[in-house]
N, C-alpha and C positions, 0 to 999 in steps of 0.2 A: 431698607429694601435692597440696596446695592450689595450689602453684605450677604443677604440671603441668597441672591442670585450667584454671587461668587462662590459661596459655600456649595450650592447645588452643582455648579459646573465642576468644581474640584472633586466633589464626591462622584460625579458621573465619570470623570476622567480616571479617577483612582479605581473605580469598579471595572472600567474597561481594561485597564492595565492588568488588574489582578486576574481577570477571567480570559485574557487574550491567550490564544493558542501559542504554544512554544514548540519549536522544532529544532531537533538536534540532528546532525549529520555525522555518520561514521561509516567505516568499511568493515567493522568487526562483526562477523556473523554471530558471535556468541551473545550479542544483545537480543537476538530474536528468540522467541519462545521455541521450545523443542519441536512443536508441531510444525512451525514454519520452516525450521531447519530441515526436518525430514521431507517436507514437501519440495523444497528447493533441491535437495540431494536426489530425490527420486525423479524429478521432472526437468531439471535444468543443469544436468551434469556437465554439459559441454560449454557452458557460459559462465563467465566470471561476473562477480558483483562489482558494479561501478561504485555505488554508494547506497546507504540505507538511511532513510529519513525516519526519525522517531518523532511521532506527533504526540504531544502531551498537553495537558491543561492543568489547572489547579487540583483536579481530582485524581490525576495520575496519567498513565499512558493511554492514549486513545487508539493508536494503531501504528503500523509500520508500512512504509512504502519502499520496496526493494527495487532498485533500478539496475538492470544488467548492462553489460558493455555492448550488447547487440541491440539495445533499445527497448527491450521488453521490461515492462513495469508490473510488479505484482504488489497489490495492496492486501495487507493482513489486518485483522482486527486485533484487539489487545490480547486475546487468548491464543492467537497464532493461526486461526482459520483464514484461508484466503477469501477475499471478498470480490476482487476484480483483477483481471489481467488484461493488459493492453500491449500490443506490439506495434512499433512504428516501422521498423526495417527488417523484421523477422516474423516467423509464424509461431503460434502457440502450439505446443505439443498436444496431440489429441488425448494423451494419457490423463490430462487434467479434467477432461470433460466426462460426464456420466457415460457409461459404456454404451447405452442405446443410442445416444446422440453421436458418439464417436463412430459407431458402426454405420449409422445412417450416412454420415459425411463421407466415410471411406467408400461406401457403396455408390452413392449418388453424385458425389462431387470429388472424385479422386484427384483431380488436378488443381483443386482450390486449396487455399490455406486459411486457417482461422487467425484473425488478428485481434479479437476482443472476446472476453468472456466474463460473465458474472455468476 
C-alpha cells in the first residue's frame, strides 16, 4: 500500500511538472507574430519595449506579454491578436479602440485617459 501511494504521488508530481507553464523572457521583437509587430508599430511608436514574456506549455506557445518602458503592458494571443492592454503610468492610445468608442471618449471625456482595454 505504501508503494502504491508513493507511485501515485510521483505520478502526480511528474504530471504537474510536464504540464506546468513555462515562460521565457526576451527583448527581441522578432519573436512576436507579424500581427503583433504591426500593432505595436502602429500604436506604440514613441515607446520602447522593456521585455517580452513568451508564455508556453507542452502544446506550444500560449501567448505573449509585451511590457513597455512606460509601464504599458499588451497581451497577445498565440496568433498575435491583442487581448488586453493595461497602463500603469501612461495612457493607452485611442487608436487601439474601436472607432465609435474612441469618438465617444474624445467627445464626452476629452480630458480623461484610458488606462485599460480588452
